[in-house]
N, CA, C and O atoms as a GROMACS GRO file, in nm:
protein
  444
    1MET      N    1  -0.866   1.038   2.080
    1MET     CA    2  -0.716   1.022   2.057
    1MET      C    3  -0.680   0.880   1.969
    1MET      O    4  -0.643   0.862   1.853
    2ARG      N    5  -0.696   0.832   2.029
    2ARG     CA    6  -0.552   0.706   1.929
    2ARG      C    7  -0.601   0.652   1.759
    2ARG      O    8  -0.529   0.615   1.666
    3ILE      N    9  -0.778   0.669   1.769
    3ILE     CA   10  -0.796   0.676   1.675
    3ILE      C   11  -0.728   0.774   1.547
    3ILE      O   12  -0.693   0.740   1.435
    4VAL      N   13  -0.726   0.916   1.618
    4VAL     CA   14  -0.618   1.037   1.583
    4VAL      C   15  -0.562   1.000   1.535
    4VAL      O   16  -0.604   0.983   1.420
    5VAL      N   17  -0.438   0.958   1.557
    5VAL     CA   18  -0.348   0.913   1.580
    5VAL      C   19  -0.270   0.822   1.518
    5VAL      O   20  -0.147   0.819   1.517
    6SER      N   21  -0.381   0.714   1.442
    6SER     CA   22  -0.354   0.572   1.447
    6SER      C   23  -0.388   0.592   1.292
    6SER      O   24  -0.313   0.539   1.210
    7VAL      N   25  -0.505   0.671   1.245
    7VAL     CA   26  -0.508   0.739   1.044
    7VAL      C   27  -0.447   0.798   1.078
    7VAL      O   28  -0.362   0.770   0.994
    8LEU      N   29  -0.405   0.865   1.129
    8LEU     CA   30  -0.275   0.983   1.073
    8LEU      C   31  -0.159   0.871   1.009
    8LEU      O   32  -0.127   0.884   0.891
    9ALA      N   33  -0.100   0.767   1.090
    9ALA     CA   34  -0.008   0.728   1.090
    9ALA      C   35  -0.021   0.603   0.957
    9ALA      O   36   0.057   0.516   0.917
   10MET      N   37  -0.186   0.652   0.907
   10MET     CA   38  -0.217   0.507   0.810
   10MET      C   39  -0.164   0.569   0.663
   10MET      O   40  -0.103   0.550   0.557
   11LEU      N   41  -0.245   0.665   0.753
   11LEU     CA   42  -0.248   0.809   0.579
   11LEU      C   43  -0.105   0.842   0.596
   11LEU      O   44  -0.040   0.894   0.505
   12PHE      N   45  -0.087   0.831   0.637
   12PHE     CA   46   0.124   0.830   0.668
   12PHE      C   47   0.239   0.765   0.598
   12PHE      O   48   0.341   0.799   0.538
   13GLY      N   49   0.158   0.623   0.643
   13GLY     CA   50   0.243   0.506   0.564
   13GLY      C   51   0.148   0.487   0.439
   13GLY      O   52   0.221   0.431   0.358
   14LEU      N   53   0.036   0.503   0.386
   14LEU     CA   54   0.005   0.516   0.262
   14LEU      C   55   0.081   0.604   0.149
   14LEU      O   56   0.134   0.580   0.041
   15LEU      N   57   0.061   0.718   0.228
   15LEU     CA   58   0.105   0.804   0.113
   15LEU      C   59   0.240   0.791   0.095
   15LEU      O   60   0.285   0.816  -0.016
   16HIS      N   61   0.332   0.746   0.206
   16HIS     CA   62   0.509   0.654   0.121
   16HIS      C   63   0.444   0.555   0.080
   16HIS      O   64   0.356   0.593   0.157
   17MET      N   65   0.394   0.452   0.027
   17MET     CA   66   0.380   0.328  -0.044
   17MET      C   67   0.380   0.363  -0.140
   17MET      O   68   0.462   0.319  -0.220
   18ILE      N   69   0.263   0.484  -0.186
   18ILE     CA   70   0.277   0.535  -0.293
   18ILE      C   71   0.393   0.585  -0.385
   18ILE      O   72   0.449   0.561  -0.492
   19ALA      N   73   0.395   0.634  -0.321
   19ALA     CA   74   0.623   0.736  -0.328
   19ALA      C   75   0.645   0.629  -0.374
   19ALA      O   76   0.651   0.620  -0.496
   20ALA      N   77   0.670   0.488  -0.275
   20ALA     CA   78   0.774   0.452  -0.329
   20ALA      C   79   0.668   0.331  -0.487
   20ALA      O   80   0.742   0.283  -0.573
   21ALA      N   81   0.487   0.297  -0.500
   21ALA     CA   82   0.503   0.280  -0.591
   21ALA      C   83   0.526   0.374  -0.719
   21ALA      O   84   0.510   0.345  -0.838
   22ALA      N   85   0.562   0.474  -0.672
   22ALA     CA   86   0.636   0.517  -0.835
   22ALA      C   87   0.731   0.503  -0.850
   22ALA      O   88   0.739   0.497  -0.972
   23GLN      N   89   0.903   0.483  -0.780
   23GLN     CA   90   0.993   0.493  -0.779
   23GLN      C   91   1.001   0.386  -0.843
   23GLN      O   92   1.070   0.402  -0.943
   24PHE      N   93   0.949   0.250  -0.830
   24PHE     CA   94   0.951   0.139  -0.911
   24PHE      C   95   0.928   0.096  -1.014
   24PHE      O   96   0.945  -0.022  -1.042
   25LYS      N   97   0.869   0.216  -1.121
   25LYS     CA   98   0.918   0.268  -1.219
   25LYS      C   99   1.062   0.308  -1.234
   25LYS      O  100   1.062   0.362  -1.345
   26SER      N  101   1.106   0.310  -1.219
   26SER     CA  102   1.256   0.332  -1.235
   26SER      C  103   1.320   0.259  -1.266
   26SER      O  104   1.333   0.158  -1.196
   27ASN      N  105   1.402   0.276  -1.403
   27ASN     CA  106   1.501   0.138  -1.433
   27ASN      C  107   1.716   0.156  -1.352
   27ASN      O  108   1.826   0.106  -1.376
   28ASP      N  109   1.652   0.262  -1.249
   28ASP     CA  110   1.818   0.279  -1.225
   28ASP      C  111   1.791   0.234  -1.033
   28ASP      O  112   1.764   0.296  -0.930
   29PRO      N  113   1.822   0.057  -1.080
   29PRO     CA  114   1.844  -0.019  -0.895
   29PRO      C  115   1.848   0.026  -0.812
   29PRO      O  116   1.773  -0.013  -0.723
   30ALA      N  117   1.969   0.174  -0.782
   30ALA     CA  118   1.940   0.196  -0.617
   30ALA      C  119   1.781   0.264  -0.584
   30ALA      O  120   1.741   0.254  -0.468
   31ALA      N  121   1.668   0.351  -0.714
   31ALA     CA  122   1.614   0.301  -0.697
   31ALA      C  123   1.501   0.257  -0.667
   31ALA      O  124   1.426   0.275  -0.570
   32ARG      N  125   1.495   0.194  -0.766
   32ARG     CA  126   1.394   0.039  -0.708
   32ARG      C  127   1.415   0.022  -0.552
   32ARG      O  128   1.320   0.034  -0.474
   33GLY      N  129   1.564  -0.011  -0.503
   33GLY     CA  130   1.527  -0.015  -0.357
   33GLY      C  131   1.523  -0.012  -0.244
   33GLY      O  132   1.504  -0.083  -0.145
   34GLY      N  133   1.557   0.145  -0.292
   34GLY     CA  134   1.512   0.251  -0.175
   34GLY      C  135   1.356   0.257  -0.122
   34GLY      O  136   1.310   0.266  -0.008
   35ALA      N  137   1.286   0.246  -0.265
   35ALA     CA  138   1.105   0.155  -0.286
   35ALA      C  139   1.104   0.041  -0.185
   35ALA      O  140   1.074   0.052  -0.066
   36ALA      N  141   1.144  -0.077  -0.253
   36ALA     CA  142   1.177  -0.162  -0.158
   36ALA      C  143   1.180  -0.179   0.007
   36ALA      O  144   1.171  -0.282   0.074
   37LEU      N  145   1.195  -0.033   0.051
   37LEU     CA  146   1.231   0.002   0.223
   37LEU      C  147   1.176   0.068   0.219
   37LEU      O  148   1.160   0.145   0.314
   38MET      N  149   1.119   0.080   0.118
   38MET     CA  150   1.025   0.256   0.211
   38MET      C  151   0.901   0.225   0.185
   38MET      O  152   0.810   0.297   0.225
   39LEU      N  153   0.865   0.037   0.065
   39LEU     CA  154   0.756   0.036   0.090
   39LEU      C  155   0.692  -0.058   0.161
   39LEU      O  156   0.575  -0.098   0.159
   40THR      N  157   0.840  -0.106   0.260
   40THR     CA  158   0.883  -0.231   0.347
   40THR      C  159   0.773  -0.136   0.503
   40THR      O  160   0.670  -0.172   0.562
   41GLY      N  161   0.884   0.017   0.519
   41GLY     CA  162   0.845   0.030   0.609
   41GLY      C  163   0.701   0.048   0.601
   41GLY      O  164   0.624  -0.004   0.682
   42SER      N  165   0.655   0.144   0.474
   42SER     CA  166   0.500   0.150   0.440
   42SER      C  167   0.483   0.083   0.576
   42SER      O  168   0.505   0.107   0.695
   43VAL      N  169   0.432  -0.016   0.500
   43VAL     CA  170   0.406  -0.185   0.548
   43VAL      C  171   0.357  -0.211   0.676
   43VAL      O  172   0.244  -0.217   0.725
   44LEU      N  173   0.460  -0.224   0.716
   44LEU     CA  174   0.482  -0.236   0.890
   44LEU      C  175   0.456  -0.055   0.959
   44LEU      O  176   0.571  -0.016   0.942
   45LEU      N  177   0.423  -0.001   0.986
   45LEU     CA  178   0.366   0.103   0.991
   45LEU      C  179   0.221   0.113   0.983
   45LEU      O  180   0.170   0.196   1.058
   46VAL      N  181   0.141   0.041   0.902
   46VAL     CA  182   0.024   0.000   0.814
   46VAL      C  183   0.006  -0.067   1.026
   46VAL      O  184  -0.049  -0.050   1.135
   47GLY      N  185   0.064  -0.112   0.980
   47GLY     CA  186   0.034  -0.284   1.051
   47GLY      C  187  -0.020  -0.213   1.188
   47GLY      O  188  -0.134  -0.206   1.233
   48THR      N  189   0.141  -0.149   1.253
   48THR     CA  190   0.164  -0.119   1.337
   48THR      C  191   0.038  -0.060   1.407
   48THR      O  192  -0.020  -0.106   1.505
   49ALA      N  193  -0.005   0.106   1.300
   49ALA     CA  194  -0.154   0.136   1.336
   49ALA      C  195  -0.285   0.103   1.361
   49ALA      O  196  -0.370   0.170   1.419
   50VAL      N  197  -0.295  -0.029   1.301
   50VAL     CA  198  -0.402  -0.147   1.315
   50VAL      C  199  -0.381  -0.196   1.413
   50VAL      O  200  -0.487  -0.193   1.475
   51ALA      N  201  -0.303  -0.245   1.473
   51ALA     CA  202  -0.239  -0.350   1.555
   51ALA      C  203  -0.293  -0.147   1.697
   51ALA      O  204  -0.331  -0.170   1.812
   52HIS      N  205  -0.287  -0.071   1.673
   52HIS     CA  206  -0.296  -0.008   1.829
   52HIS      C  207  -0.380   0.060   1.789
   52HIS      O  208  -0.388   0.173   1.837
   53LEU      N  209  -0.458   0.025   1.703
   53LEU     CA  210  -0.603   0.081   1.714
   53LEU      C  211  -0.718  -0.028   1.716
   53LEU      O  212  -0.820   0.003   1.778
   54ALA      N  213  -0.714  -0.113   1.675
   54ALA     CA  214  -0.728  -0.245   1.764
   54ALA      C  215  -0.735  -0.305   1.916
   54ALA      O  216  -0.821  -0.342   1.997
   55TYR      N  217  -0.577  -0.293   1.907
   55TYR     CA  218  -0.517  -0.426   2.052
   55TYR      C  219  -0.459  -0.273   2.138
   55TYR      O  220  -0.401  -0.295   2.245
   56GLY      N  221  -0.475  -0.094   2.089
   56GLY     CA  222  -0.322  -0.034   2.203
   56GLY      C  223  -0.447   0.027   2.349
   56GLY      O  224  -0.554   0.056   2.402
   57ALA      N  225  -0.338   0.012   2.339
   57ALA     CA  226  -0.373   0.076   2.567
   57ALA      C  227  -0.233   0.227   2.562
   57ALA      O  228  -0.119   0.266   2.537
   58PRO      N  229  -0.384   0.255   2.616
   58PRO     CA  230  -0.222   0.414   2.680
   58PRO      C  231  -0.125   0.344   2.753
   58PRO      O  232  -0.125   0.260   2.843
   59GLY      N  233   0.006   0.441   2.647
   59GLY     CA  234   0.111   0.427   2.723
   59GLY      C  235   0.178   0.326   2.660
   59GLY      O  236   0.299   0.299   2.660
   60ASP      N  237   0.088   0.272   2.606
   60ASP     CA  238   0.226   0.177   2.551
   60ASP      C  239   0.312   0.167   2.383
   60ASP      O  240   0.287   0.159   2.263
   61TRP      N  241   0.472   0.177   2.519
   61TRP     CA  242   0.587   0.194   2.433
   61TRP      C  243   0.649   0.138   2.323
   61TRP      O  244   0.719   0.177   2.229
   62MET      N  245   0.570  -0.042   2.393
   62MET     CA  246   0.623  -0.160   2.223
   62MET      C  247   0.566  -0.118   2.150
   62MET      O  248   0.668  -0.087   2.089
   63VAL      N  249   0.446  -0.061   2.051
   63VAL     CA  250   0.343   0.005   2.005
   63VAL      C  251   0.447   0.104   1.954
   63VAL      O  252   0.523   0.064   1.865
   64ALA      N  253   0.459   0.225   1.999
   64ALA     CA  254   0.580   0.347   1.969
   64ALA      C  255   0.751   0.271   1.945
   64ALA      O  256   0.841   0.267   1.861
   65LEU      N  257   0.732   0.239   2.028
   65LEU     CA  258   0.894   0.182   1.983
   65LEU      C  259   0.850   0.071   1.843
   65LEU      O  260   0.912   0.105   1.742
   66SER      N  261   0.765  -0.042   1.822
   66SER     CA  262   0.753  -0.073   1.658
   66SER      C  263   0.717  -0.019   1.583
   66SER      O  264   0.738  -0.074   1.475
   67ALA      N  265   0.651   0.098   1.572
   67ALA     CA  266   0.624   0.205   1.452
   67ALA      C  267   0.687   0.302   1.491
   67ALA      O  268   0.630   0.411   1.498
   68ALA      N  269   0.896   0.278   1.548
   68ALA     CA  270   0.940   0.406   1.499
   68ALA      C  271   1.083   0.321   1.385
   68ALA      O  272   1.141   0.351   1.281
   69VAL      N  273   1.088   0.211   1.480
   69VAL     CA  274   1.199   0.148   1.455
   69VAL      C  275   1.146   0.078   1.286
   69VAL      O  276   1.212   0.102   1.185
   70CYS      N  277   1.036   0.004   1.286
   70CYS     CA  278   1.065  -0.099   1.162
   70CYS      C  279   0.887   0.008   1.018
   70CYS      O  280   0.851  -0.018   0.902
   71GLY      N  281   0.855   0.077   1.085
   71GLY     CA  282   0.796   0.175   0.988
   71GLY      C  283   0.852   0.299   0.955
   71GLY      O  284   0.862   0.336   0.838
   72PHE      N  285   0.893   0.374   1.061
   72PHE     CA  286   0.916   0.542   1.051
   72PHE      C  287   1.089   0.507   0.981
   72PHE      O  288   1.119   0.540   0.866
   73LEU      N  289   1.174   0.448   1.062
   73LEU     CA  290   1.352   0.494   1.012
   73LEU      C  291   1.305   0.473   0.915
   73LEU      O  292   1.278   0.571   0.847
   74PRO      N  293   1.273   0.333   0.861
   74PRO     CA  294   1.290   0.279   0.643
   74PRO      C  295   1.276   0.381   0.627
   74PRO      O  296   1.358   0.460   0.580
   75ILE      N  297   1.135   0.407   0.674
   75ILE     CA  298   1.060   0.552   0.542
   75ILE      C  299   1.168   0.649   0.513
   75ILE      O  300   1.207   0.674   0.399
   76CYS      N  301   1.222   0.711   0.644
   76CYS     CA  302   1.235   0.814   0.642
   76CYS      C  303   1.414   0.782   0.593
   76CYS      O  304   1.473   0.876   0.540
   77PHE      N  305   1.460   0.702   0.606
   77PHE     CA  306   1.602   0.618   0.509
   77PHE      C  307   1.591   0.678   0.446
   77PHE      O  308   1.615   0.798   0.439
   78ALA      N  309   1.512   0.544   0.322
   78ALA     CA  310   1.458   0.573   0.208
   78ALA      C  311   1.421   0.696   0.132
   78ALA      O  312   1.432   0.709   0.011
   79ALA      N  313   1.368   0.804   0.231
   79ALA     CA  314   1.319   0.946   0.172
   79ALA      C  315   1.450   0.998   0.104
   79ALA      O  316   1.502   1.008  -0.007
   80TYR      N  317   1.468   1.019   0.207
   80TYR     CA  318   1.692   1.051   0.231
   80TYR      C  319   1.771   1.025   0.126
   80TYR      O  320   1.821   1.094   0.037
   81LEU      N  321   1.773   0.859   0.166
   81LEU     CA  322   1.799   0.818   0.047
   81LEU      C  323   1.813   0.868  -0.141
   81LEU      O  324   1.883   0.909  -0.234
   82ASN      N  325   1.658   0.814  -0.084
   82ASN     CA  326   1.634   0.902  -0.283
   82ASN      C  327   1.642   1.013  -0.303
   82ASN      O  328   1.650   1.071  -0.412
   83GLY      N  329   1.638   1.074  -0.153
   83GLY     CA  330   1.638   1.292  -0.221
   83GLY      C  331   1.830   1.276  -0.280
   83GLY      O  332   1.875   1.349  -0.368
   84LYS      N  333   1.904   1.180  -0.216
   84LYS     CA  334   2.029   1.257  -0.240
   84LYS      C  335   2.060   1.154  -0.379
   84LYS      O  336   2.101   1.240  -0.457
   85ARG      N  337   2.064   1.024  -0.458
   85ARG     CA  338   2.078   0.995  -0.535
   85ARG      C  339   2.044   1.037  -0.621
   85ARG      O  340   2.090   1.001  -0.729
   86ALA      N  341   1.910   1.168  -0.610
   86ALA     CA  342   1.815   1.255  -0.699
   86ALA      C  343   1.932   1.337  -0.698
   86ALA      O  344   1.955   1.371  -0.814
   87GLY      N  345   2.054   1.404  -0.584
   87GLY     CA  346   2.056   1.518  -0.661
   87GLY      C  347   1.991   1.597  -0.563
   87GLY      O  348   2.072   1.661  -0.496
   88LYS      N  349   1.876   1.613  -0.533
   88LYS     CA  350   1.730   1.719  -0.527
   88LYS      C  351   1.735   1.710  -0.366
   88LYS      O  352   1.631   1.733  -0.304
   89LEU      N  353   1.901   1.664  -0.266
   89LEU     CA  354   1.791   1.696  -0.109
   89LEU      C  355   1.793   1.777  -0.073
   89LEU      O  356   1.884   1.860  -0.084
   90ASN      N  357   1.634   1.791   0.018
   90ASN     CA  358   1.542   1.911   0.103
   90ASN      C  359   1.584   1.852   0.163
   90ASN      O  360   1.566   1.731   0.148
   91PRO      N  361   1.696   1.920   0.309
   91PRO     CA  362   1.651   1.927   0.414
   91PRO      C  363   1.552   1.904   0.468
   91PRO      O  364   1.505   1.800   0.514
   92LEU      N  365   1.487   2.092   0.456
   92LEU     CA  366   1.399   2.103   0.534
   92LEU      C  367   1.231   2.034   0.444
   92LEU      O  368   1.133   2.089   0.494
   93HIS      N  369   1.208   1.974   0.379
   93HIS     CA  370   1.140   1.870   0.355
   93HIS      C  371   1.207   1.733   0.452
   93HIS      O  372   1.122   1.708   0.538
   94HIS      N  373   1.309   1.653   0.466
   94HIS     CA  374   1.320   1.598   0.530
   94HIS      C  375   1.308   1.608   0.673
   94HIS      O  376   1.289   1.500   0.729
   95ILE      N  377   1.315   1.741   0.767
   95ILE     CA  378   1.334   1.748   0.861
   95ILE      C  379   1.213   1.765   0.966
   95ILE      O  380   1.220   1.773   1.088
   96ILE      N  381   1.080   1.768   0.867
   96ILE     CA  382   0.956   1.812   0.842
   96ILE      C  383   0.890   1.719   0.867
   96ILE      O  384   0.805   1.714   0.956
   97ARG      N  385   0.945   1.568   0.736
   97ARG     CA  386   0.901   1.397   0.784
   97ARG      C  387   0.937   1.354   0.876
   97ARG      O  388   0.890   1.249   0.922
   98GLY      N  389   1.024   1.415   0.929
   98GLY     CA  390   1.107   1.328   1.064
   98GLY      C  391   1.030   1.416   1.235
   98GLY      O  392   1.009   1.369   1.347
   99ILE      N  393   1.006   1.584   1.165
   99ILE     CA  394   0.914   1.631   1.309
   99ILE      C  395   0.760   1.516   1.259
   99ILE      O  396   0.719   1.466   1.364
  100ALA      N  397   0.711   1.488   1.188
  100ALA     CA  398   0.539   1.436   1.179
  100ALA      C  399   0.586   1.253   1.253
  100ALA      O  400   0.508   1.173   1.306
  101ALA      N  401   0.649   1.246   1.242
  101ALA     CA  402   0.743   1.072   1.220
  101ALA      C  403   0.747   1.051   1.410
  101ALA      O  404   0.691   0.967   1.480
  102ALA      N  405   0.821   1.146   1.437
  102ALA     CA  406   0.854   1.197   1.530
  102ALA      C  407   0.684   1.219   1.650
  102ALA      O  408   0.612   1.149   1.720
  103LEU      N  409   0.690   1.314   1.621
  103LEU     CA  410   0.511   1.318   1.681
  103LEU      C  411   0.397   1.187   1.662
  103LEU      O  412   0.339   1.132   1.756
  104LEU      N  413   0.381   1.146   1.494
  104LEU     CA  414   0.314   1.008   1.548
  104LEU      C  415   0.414   0.904   1.708
  104LEU      O  416   0.411   0.879   1.828
  105VAL      N  417   0.468   0.888   1.611
  105VAL     CA  418   0.537   0.760   1.754
  105VAL      C  419   0.541   0.917   1.873
  105VAL      O  420   0.614   0.998   1.816
  106ILE      N  421   0.518   0.944   1.933
  106ILE     CA  422   0.481   1.043   2.086
  106ILE      C  423   0.357   0.985   2.081
  106ILE      O  424   0.344   0.888   2.155
  107GLY      N  425   0.279   1.010   2.027
  107GLY     CA  426   0.063   0.994   1.974
  107GLY      C  427   0.079   0.845   2.019
  107GLY      O  428   0.043   0.843   2.137
  108PHE      N  429   0.111   0.733   1.986
  108PHE     CA  430   0.080   0.626   1.955
  108PHE      C  431   0.186   0.620   2.139
  108PHE      O  432   0.130   0.537   2.210
  109ALA      N  433   0.293   0.678   2.204
  109ALA     CA  434   0.317   0.620   2.295
  109ALA      C  435   0.214   0.697   2.437
  109ALA      O  436   0.192   0.648   2.548
  110LEU      N  437   0.186   0.779   2.401
  110LEU     CA  438   0.057   0.877   2.446
  110LEU      C  439  -0.047   0.846   2.481
  110LEU      O  440  -0.100   0.899   2.579
  111TRP      N  441  -0.113   0.741   2.400
  111TRP     CA  442  -0.229   0.746   2.299
  111TRP      C  443  -0.260   0.584   2.298
  111TRP      O  444  -0.350   0.539   2.228
   0.00000   0.00000   0.00000
């Protein structure tokens, strides 16, 4: 199960790296700032997922906390800011992203 959680977290991070790369093409400095935040969170999340896959132990709360604070929080916040800035704030989209992030953090903590 640890492999599944780590791979899903890596895919979550890689998907948001692609989204951040698309935002870097914008002429709006606020969009590029949000993209930098999202990219930073994505890189840290992928790194945490790799560390969890290689060295993780069941019940490792420090990895879960690291993933939540350094990875998922910046990604979700940057996505929210991007939607708000563009005027296309879709609450359901952000709720689903938040639920996926919370489930992955729980997965990190349990497996």
